[in-house]
C-alpha positions in Angstrom: 88.9 47.5 172.2 86.7 50.6 172.5 83.1 50.5 173.6 80.9 48.6 171.2 77.2 48.5 170.7 75.0 45.7 172.1 76.0 42.7 170.0 72.7 40.9 170.5 71.2 42.8 167.6 73.8 42.4 165.0 73.5 38.8 164.1 69.8 39.1 163.2 70.3 42.5 161.5 73.2 41.7 159.3 72.3 38.0 158.7 69.4 39.2 156.7 71.6 41.0 154.1 71.1 39.6 150.6 74.5 38.1 150.1 74.1 35.9 153.2 70.6 34.7 152.3 70.6 31.2 150.7 68.9 30.9 147.3 65.2 30.1 147.6 64.0 26.5 147.2 67.5 25.2 147.6 68.6 26.6 144.3 72.3 26.1 143.6 73.7 29.7 143.1 76.2 28.4 140.5 73.6 26.7 138.4 72.5 29.7 136.4 75.4 31.1 134.3 75.7 34.8 134.3 78.2 37.3 132.9 79.8 37.6 136.3 80.2 33.9 136.6 82.1 33.8 133.3 84.7 36.3 134.5 88.3 35.2 135.2 89.0 34.2 138.8 91.1 37.3 139.6 88.3 39.6 138.5 85.5 37.7 140.1 87.2 37.6 143.5 88.6 41.1 143.4 87.0 42.0 146.7 87.4 38.6 148.4 90.2 36.2 149.1 91.2 33.2 151.1 93.2 33.7 154.3 95.4 31.0 155.9 97.1 31.5 159.3 99.3 29.0 161.2 102.3 26.8 160.5 102.0 25.3 157.1 98.5 26.7 156.6 99.2 28.4 153.3 100.3 25.1 151.8 97.4 23.1 153.3 95.7 21.3 150.4 92.4 21.2 152.3 92.4 24.8 153.5 90.4 26.1 150.6 88.0 23.2 150.6 86.9 23.6 154.2 88.0 20.1 155.1 91.2 20.8 157.1 91.2 19.3 160.6 94.5 20.7 161.8 93.8 22.6 165.0 96.8 24.9 164.4 95.4 26.1 161.1 93.0 29.0 160.6 91.4 29.0 157.1 88.7 31.5 156.0 87.3 33.1 152.9 87.0 36.8 153.3 84.8 39.3 151.5 84.0 43.0 152.0 80.4 43.9 153.1 77.8 44.5 150.5 76.1 47.9 150.4 73.3 46.8 152.8 75.8 45.4 155.3 78.0 48.5 155.0 75.1 50.7 156.0 74.3 48.6 159.0 77.9 48.4 160.1 78.4 52.2 159.6 75.3 52.9 161.8 76.8 50.8 164.6 80.2 52.5 164.2 78.6 55.9 164.3 76.7 54.9 167.5 80.0 53.7 169.1 81.6 57.1 168.2 78.7 59.0 169.7 78.9 57.0 172.9 82.6 57.6 173.1 82.1 61.4 172.6 79.5 61.5 175.4 82.0 59.8 177.7 84.8 62.1 176.8 82.6 65.2 177.2 81.6 64.0 180.7 84.2 65.7 182.9 83.5 63.1 185.7 84.0 60.0 183.5 87.2 58.0 184.1 88.4 58.4 180.5 88.0 62.2 180.7 89.8 62.4 184.0 92.7 60.5 182.5 92.8 62.8 179.5 92.6 66.0 181.6 95.3 64.7 184.0 97.7 64.2 181.1 97.1 67.7 179.8 97.3 69.3 183.2 100.7 67.7 183.8 101.9 69.2 180.5 100.6 72.6 181.5 102.2 72.3 184.9 105.6 71.5 183.3 105.2 74.3 180.8 105.6 71.9 177.8 104.5 74.5 175.4 106.5 73.3 172.4 105.2 69.7 172.9 101.6 70.9 172.9 102.3 73.0 169.7 103.9 69.9 168.1 100.9 67.8 168.9 98.5 70.3 167.4 100.5 70.9 164.3 101.2 67.2 163.7 97.5 66.2 164.0 97.5 66.0 160.2 101.1 64.8 159.8 100.4 62.0 157.3 98.1 64.2 155.1 100.6 67.1 155.2 103.6 64.8 154.4 101.8 63.2 151.5 100.8 66.6 150.1 104.5 67.6 150.3 105.6 64.5 148.5 102.9 65.1 145.8 104.0 68.7 145.3 107.7 67.9 145.0 107.0 64.9 142.8 105.3 67.2 140.3 108.5 69.1 139.8 110.4 68.1 136.6 113.6 67.4 138.5 111.9 64.6 140.6 109.4 63.3 138.0 111.1 59.9 137.9 111.8 59.6 141.7 110.2 56.2 142.0 112.4 54.8 139.3 115.4 56.5 140.8 114.6 54.9 144.2 114.3 51.5 142.6 117.6 51.9 140.7 119.3 53.0 143.9 118.1 49.9 145.7 119.5 47.7 143.0 122.9 49.4 143.1 122.9 49.3 146.9 122.5 45.6 146.9 125.5 45.1 144.5 129.0 44.3 145.8 130.9 47.5 146.2 133.6 46.5 143.7 130.9 45.8 141.0 128.8 48.9 141.7 129.1 51.9 139.2 130.4 54.3 141.8 129.6 57.5 139.9 126.0 56.6 139.2 125.5 55.4 142.8 126.9 58.7 144.2 124.7 60.7 141.8 121.6 58.8 142.8 122.4 59.1 146.5 122.7 62.9 146.2 119.6 63.1 144.1 117.5 61.2 146.7 118.9 63.3 149.5 118.0 66.4 147.6 114.5 65.0 147.1 114.1 64.3 150.9 115.3 67.7 151.8 112.9 69.3 149.3 110.0 67.3 150.7 110.8 68.4 154.3 111.0 72.0 153.1 107.6 71.7 151.5 106.2 69.9 154.5 107.4 72.6 156.9 105.8 75.3 154.6 102.5 73.5 154.7 102.5 73.3 158.5 103.8 76.9 159.0 100.5 78.8 158.9 99.0 76.6 161.6 102.2 76.8 163.7 102.3 80.6 163.3 98.6 80.9 164.4 99.5 79.2 167.7 102.3 81.6 168.7 100.0 84.0 170.6 98.1 81.3 172.3 98.5 80.8 176.1 99.6 77.4 177.3 96.1 76.7 178.6 94.6 77.6 175.3 97.0 75.2 173.6 96.0 72.5 176.1 92.3 73.1 175.3 93.0 72.7 171.6 94.8 69.5 172.3 91.9 68.3 174.4 89.5 68.7 171.5 91.9 67.1 169.0 92.3 64.1 171.4 88.6 63.8 172.0 87.9 63.7 168.2 90.8 61.2 167.6 89.5 58.9 170.4 85.9 59.1 169.0 87.2 58.4 165.5 89.2 55.4 166.8 86.0 54.0 168.4 84.3 54.3 165.0 87.1 52.5 163.2 87.4 49.7 165.7 83.7 49.1 165.7 83.5 49.1 161.9 86.5 46.8 161.6 85.1 44.4 164.2 81.7 44.0 162.5 83.3 43.9 159.0 85.5 41.0 160.1 82.6 39.3 161.8 80.3 39.5 158.8 82.9 38.9 156.1 84.9 36.0 157.5 83.4 32.9 156.1 84.2 29.2 156.4 85.9 28.1 153.3 84.4 25.7 150.8 85.1 24.5 147.3 84.1 27.5 145.3 83.1 25.3 142.3 80.2 24.2 144.5 78.9 27.6 145.4 79.7 30.6 147.5 80.7 30.3 151.2 77.7 31.1 153.4 78.6 30.2 156.9 80.5 32.5 159.2 83.7 31.4 161.0 82.7 33.4 164.2 79.5 32.5 165.9 79.3 35.9 167.5 81.3 39.0 168.3 82.8 37.5 171.5 84.0 34.5 169.5 85.9 37.0 167.2 87.3 38.8 170.3 88.7 35.5 171.6 90.6 34.8 168.4 94.4 34.7 168.6 96.5 37.8 168.1 97.9 36.2 164.9 94.5 35.8 163.4 93.4 39.3 164.4 96.5 40.8 162.8 96.0 38.7 159.6 92.3 39.8 159.4 93.3 43.4 159.9 95.9 43.3 157.1 93.7 41.3 154.7 90.6 43.4 155.1 92.7 46.6 154.8 93.9 45.4 151.4 90.5 44.4 150.2 89.0 47.7 151.3 91.9 49.6 149.6 91.3 47.7 146.4 87.6 48.5 146.5 88.4 52.1 147.2 90.8 52.2 144.2 88.1 50.7 141.9 85.5 53.2 143.1 87.8 56.1 142.6 88.7 54.9 139.2 85.1 54.6 138.2 
């Protein structure tokens, strides 16, 4: 895990966020009926969900009630940060990114020496094409999605998703039952689509590739250094944001008919860091899905 800010501050800072503050005077938050409380379950918990990890955990009848005593089970109720918590987490992630940048800019720091050593070896071996590829492919995913979007807008490939699904269905059929002509036509069509996407992808990357032709190998190495520094810093931001999002949003499950979960699973950041690899992987996947759903809703609005 990349460098993280002092964790002694976060508990007090984020615990004060409104969603974690119990109702005054012991008021039951479910007592007063509101429009939100009348929504269907799927809508109400669009940005939250239960998580169960461990053998048989998903089928555990006590997992969502908070009464499971099985030491091999991990049960939690997850929710994304509210706006106040998001701002606090973002500030800590930005601080982590800034610290990483300072280290990477310090030519005497261990991490910078390692980075420079790798690039110097590439220069020494005259790996010009590898350096060019690294620079051009910095935005590989974005460029590839742009190529897919452009090709998908062509009339010939307007139904490409349906064509893929139909091909999968035919591919699973026994060969003697499969309509050979349709299968062959779909196979050729999908190959044509893939070739067209790669053609578009190469065209998107060509201007940058062409601009590097006159660069010396040392200039290419310098460009790579800056790209790697930015990537490392951005990774520090992501890791720190994820860590605090999981810490704040992983709650001990309870019967939701009796109120919202309020108690965190992890007592502090180090408790989270000691979690098993299976739990960390499950948290990563679950929060990625919740954040994506929130992003889709925000974009749609």
